[in-house]
LOMISE-321022 format. One record per residue (C-alpha): x, z, y. Coordinates in steps of 0.5 Angstrom, whole numbers. Layout:
<rs>
     u     w     v
     X     Z     Y
...
</rs>
This chain:
<rs>
     u     w     v
    10    72    -8
     2    71    -7
    -2    74   -12
    -8    70   -14
   -15    72   -13
   -18    70   -19
   -25    72   -17
   -24    68   -11
   -22    62   -15
   -28    63   -20
   -33    63   -14
   -30    57   -11
   -30    53   -18
   -37    55   -20
   -39    48   -20
   -34    46   -25
   -34    52   -29
   -42    51   -30
   -40    44   -32
   -35    46   -37
   -40    51   -40
   -45    46   -41
   -40    41   -45
   -39    47   -49
   -46    49   -50
   -48    41   -52
   -42    41   -57
   -44    47   -60
   -52    46   -60
   -51    39   -64
   -46    41   -69
   -49    48   -71
   -57    46   -70
   -58    39   -69
   -54    35   -74
   -59    34   -80
   -64    32   -75
   -66    25   -72
   -61    21   -68
   -66    20   -62
   -69    27   -62
   -61    29   -62
   -60    25   -56
   -66    28   -52
   -64    35   -53
   -57    33   -51
   -58    29   -45
   -63    35   -43
   -58    40   -44
   -53    36   -40
   -57    34   -34
   -60    41   -33
   -52    43   -33
   -51    38   -28
   -57    40   -24
   -55    47   -24
   -48    45   -21
   -51    41   -16
   -56    46   -14
   -50    51   -13
   -46    47    -8
   -53    45    -4
   -55    52    -4
   -48    56    -3
   -44    51     2
   -37    54     2
   -31    52     6
   -24    55     3
   -17    52     2
   -15    56    -4
    -7    56    -6
    -5    51     0
    -9    46    -3
   -10    47   -10
   -17    47    -9
   -20    45    -3
   -28    46    -2
   -31    44     4
   -38    40     6
   -35    33     5
   -32    35    -2
   -38    38    -4
   -42    32    -2
   -38    27    -6
   -38    32   -12
   -46    32   -12
   -46    25   -12
   -41    24   -18
   -46    29   -22
   -52    25   -20
   -48    19   -23
   -46    23   -29
   -54    24   -30
   -56    17   -29
   -50    15   -34
   -53    21   -39
   -60    18   -38
   -58    11   -40
   -55    13   -46
   -62    16   -49
   -64     9   -52
   -57     8   -55
   -55     8   -62
   -47     6   -62
   -45    13   -65
   -48    19   -69
   -43    24   -65
   -48    26   -60
   -45    33   -58
   -38    30   -57
   -40    24   -53
   -44    28   -48
   -39    33   -48
   -34    28   -46
   -38    25   -40
   -38    32   -37
   -31    33   -38
   -30    27   -35
   -34    29   -29
   -30    36   -29
   -24    32   -28
   -27    28   -22
   -29    34   -19
   -23    37   -19
   -20    31   -17
   -24    30   -10
   -23    38    -9
   -15    38    -9
   -10    36    -3
    -4    38    -8
     0    33   -12
     1    37   -18
    -7    38   -18
    -9    31   -17
    -4    29   -22
    -7    34   -27
   -14    32   -25
   -13    25   -26
   -10    25   -33
   -16    30   -35
   -21    24   -32
   -17    19   -35
   -16    22   -42
   -24    23   -43
   -25    16   -41
   -20    13   -46
   -24    16   -51
   -31    14   -48
   -29     7   -48
   -27     7   -56
   -33    11   -58
   -37     5   -61
   -33     6   -68
   -37     0   -71
   -34    -5   -65
   -27    -8   -66
   -27   -10   -59
   -29    -2   -57
   -22     0   -60
   -18    -6   -57
   -21    -4   -50
   -19     3   -51
   -12     1   -53
   -11    -3   -47
   -14     2   -42
   -10     7   -45
    -3     3   -45
    -4     1   -38
    -7     8   -36
     0    11   -39
     4     6   -35
     0     8   -29
     1    15   -30
     8    14   -30
     8    10   -23
     4    15   -20
     8    21   -22
    15    18   -20
    12    16   -13
     9    23   -12
    16    26   -15
    19    22    -9
    15    25    -4
    16    32    -7
    24    31    -6
    23    28     1
    19    34     3
    20    40    -1
    13    41    -2
     7    39    -6
     1    40    -1
    -1    33     2
    -1    36    10
     6    39     9
     9    33     6
     7    29    12
    10    34    16
    16    34    12
    16    27    13
    15    26    20
    20    23    24
    24    20    19
    22    13    19
    21     9    14
    26    12     9
    28     7     3
    26    13    -2
    20    14     2
    18     6     2
    19     7    -6
    15    13    -6
     9     9    -3
    10     3    -7
    10     7   -14
     4    11   -11
     0     4    -9
     2     2   -16
    -1     8   -20
    -7     8   -16
    -8     1   -16
    -9     1   -24
   -14     7   -23
   -18     3   -18
   -17    -4   -22
   -14    -8   -16
   -10   -14   -17
    -5   -15   -20
    -6    -8   -23
   -13   -10   -26
   -11   -13   -33
   -15    -7   -37
   -21    -8   -33
   -25   -14   -36
   -23   -12   -43
   -25    -5   -42
   -32    -6   -39
   -34   -11   -44
   -31    -7   -50
   -33     0   -48
   -40     2   -50
   -45     0   -44
   -46     7   -41
   -39     9   -42
   -37     2   -38
   -42     4   -33
   -39    11   -32
   -32     8   -31
   -35     3   -26
   -39     8   -22
   -36    15   -22
   -29    14   -24
   -29     9   -18
   -32    14   -13
   -27    19   -15
   -21    15   -15
   -22    12    -8
   -23    18    -5
   -17    21    -7
   -13    15    -6
   -15    15     1
   -13    22     2
    -6    21    -1
    -5    15     4
    -8    18    10
    -6    25     9
     0    25     5
     3    19     8
     1    20    15
     6    17    20
     8    12    15
     2     7    16
     5     1    19
     1    -5    21
    -3   -10    17
    -5   -14    24
    -4   -22    24
     2   -23    27
     4   -16    29
     5   -13    22
    10    -7    21
    13    -4    15
     9     2    12
     3     3     7
    -2    -1    11
     1    -8    10
     2    -7     2
    -6    -5     2
    -8   -11     6
    -4   -16     1
    -7   -12    -5
   -14   -12    -2
   -14   -20     0
   -11   -21    -7
   -17   -17   -10
   -22   -20    -6
   -20   -27    -8
   -18   -27   -15
   -24   -22   -17
   -29   -27   -14
   -26   -33   -16
   -25   -31   -23
   -32   -28   -24
   -35   -35   -23
   -33   -38   -29
   -35   -32   -34
   -40   -33   -39
   -41   -26   -41
   -45   -21   -36
   -40   -15   -37
   -34   -19   -35
   -37   -22   -29
   -39   -15   -27
   -32   -13   -29
   -29   -18   -24
   -34   -16   -19
   -31    -9   -19
   -24   -12   -18
   -27   -16   -12
   -31    -9    -9
   -24    -6   -10
   -21   -10    -5
   -27    -9     0
   -26    -2    -1
   -19    -2     1
   -21    -4     8
   -24     2     9
   -18     6     6
   -13     2    11
   -18     4    17
   -14    11    16
   -19    15    21
   -24    20    20
   -30    16    22
   -28    10    17
   -27    15    11
   -35    16    12
   -36     8    11
   -31     8     5
   -36    14     2
   -42    10     3
   -40     4     0
   -37     7    -6
   -43    11    -7
   -48     5    -6
   -43     1   -10
   -43     6   -16
   -51     6   -16
   -52    -2   -16
   -46    -3   -21
   -49     3   -26
   -56     0   -25
   -53    -7   -27
   -50    -5   -33
   -57    -1   -35
   -60    -8   -35
   -55   -11   -39
   -56    -5   -44
   -63    -7   -45
   -62   -14   -46
   -56   -13   -51
   -60    -8   -55
   -66   -13   -55
   -62   -20   -56
   -55   -18   -59
   -51   -21   -54
   -50   -20   -46
   -48   -27   -44
   -52   -31   -39
   -56   -35   -44
   -59   -28   -47
   -62   -27   -40
   -66   -33   -40
   -73   -32   -38
   -72   -24   -38
   -78   -24   -32
   -83   -26   -38
   -81   -20   -42
   -79   -15   -37
   -82   -16   -30
   -80   -10   -27
   -73    -9   -30
   -72   -16   -28
   -74   -14   -21
   -69    -8   -21
   -63   -13   -23
   -65   -17   -17
   -64   -11   -13
   -58    -9   -16
   -54   -16   -16
   -57   -17    -9
   -54   -11    -6
   -47   -12    -9
   -47   -19    -6
   -49   -15     1
   -56   -18     2
   -60   -14     7
   -64   -10     7
   -61    -7     1
   -56    -1     1
   -50    -6     0
   -51   -10     6
   -50    -4    10
   -44    -1     6
   -40    -8     7
   -42    -8    15
   -39    -1    16
   -33    -3    12
   -32    -9    16
   -33    -6    23
   -28     0    21
   -23    -6    19
   -24    -9    26
   -23    -3    30
   -17    -1    26
   -12    -4    31
   -17    -7    37
   -11   -10    41
    -9   -15    35
   -16   -16    33
   -15   -11    28
   -15   -14    21
   -20   -20    23
   -16   -24    18
   -18   -20    12
   -25   -19    15
   -25   -27    15
   -23   -27     8
   -28   -21     6
   -34   -25     9
   -32   -32     5
   -31   -28    -1
   -38   -25    -1
   -41   -32     0
   -37   -34    -6
   -40   -27   -10
   -47   -29    -8
   -46   -36   -12
   -45   -32   -19
   -50   -27   -18
   -55   -32   -17
   -53   -35   -23
   -55   -29   -27
   -62   -29   -23
   -63   -36   -24
   -63   -35   -32
   -67   -29   -31
   -72   -32   -27
   -72   -40   -28
   -69   -41   -35
   -74   -41   -40
   -74   -36   -46
   -73   -38   -53
   -80   -37   -56
   -78   -32   -61
   -75   -27   -56
   -82   -26   -52
   -85   -20   -56
   -80   -15   -56
   -80    -7   -56
   -80    -3   -49
   -74     2   -48
   -78     6   -43
   -73    12   -41
   -68     7   -39
   -73     2   -35
   -75     9   -31
   -68    11   -30
   -67     4   -27
   -73     4   -23
   -71    10   -20
   -64     7   -18
   -67     1   -15
   -71     5   -11
   -66     9    -8
   -62     3    -7
   -68     0    -3
   -69     7     1
   -61     7     3
   -61     0     5
   -68     1    10
   -66     8    12
   -58     8    11
   -57    14    16
   -61    19    10
   -54    18     7
   -49    16    13
   -52    22    17
   -50    27    12
   -43    24    11
   -41    24    18
   -43    31    19
   -39    33    13
   -33    29    16
   -34    32    23
   -34    39    20
   -27    39    17
   -24    36    23
   -23    29    21
</rs>
């Protein structure tokens, strides 16, 4: 039996260790020294400590890039995983800063600690190629997010949303564990590469087909794809807005990254084909159907929503369908399209939730009429919301346009002899046009509708507006110069031989 080199493990897991220590420091500082102070001051101190820890962990990975595979995939550290982890910490920082103007809880230390622990779970998730470690990291992330969803004790919807999220998440965990256990039984290994080697030449064994279906169902819940999406609208609407923003952004990035890894590496050789009139059994045709259903149902149901938070939830379901196109493409360069899309989507949706946060604090609601005349009260904030929504719709020259362009191109190149996944790309383009309609409905309220007189004079939420301005600027810059991010992603992908 191989001896474990704990010094090597601590060196490779240093970023995660820094975040865990930061979570403990935030918790201890708030419990021991800040309980009697004003809530706003406690928020500032907790956010500052949390952000310093995230910046420190990111700085460690940027300054000391590493390439190692610890214990046959238990912890994989390479340029690609480090890039995704830095992005996840960036989303965590923005989430923490969005919380500065919140008042839904007095348990500040516990709240920030849970955000950091969720980030740690996501970091371990993207750094693993072992199904046991993947499951453990997935549950650490999920448990933290369940509690964050229920953190607003004054709101019954928050508790209801958390209960639904927990029940569906527990069901998803059962499906995932069953599917992964079948993989272990078929290959006698927990490492994804060794699983693929053990399955090679066996064809689409009935047990392998069940494993594929169970795994897709389990991860389908995590990414909120149809028909496994039922928890998402209630969770996005009931959770505290910063928590919902982190679920919609960071959780989505980490879940899609590991889902792509599991399907592309673990199920290599069982892809099949989803091409029109050339379908073949495997995981690709299953994901193609799930992607089409997600895009159609997500966009069509979003049209009839009056709550902007539920609108963003169904939008997230539709975007899960778009991102599945990149997973279906199943090769190295196309994984870069998935990462670029998920990161730019994460920024856009986090920014949109931030604007909803401001509106809800000022008006007490987040339905479409509550956004009426927002440009007269917050012109800069309204411009930011326009950037976020148009990026989600895929309008050039914003980052969302290039995200969709890269993903659609990847899908077309999957099987050129059979026109690739042209039918799925046509569905995606048509549904993108539909999405523009309901995004414009929100902008119509902001720029065209008249604001009620009593809402003209409102107090400013300066920290939140500054954060949203930075996020909007990032989306514009990444849209005008996509190679700033794509170049790094492609270099990282090539460095690991994909």
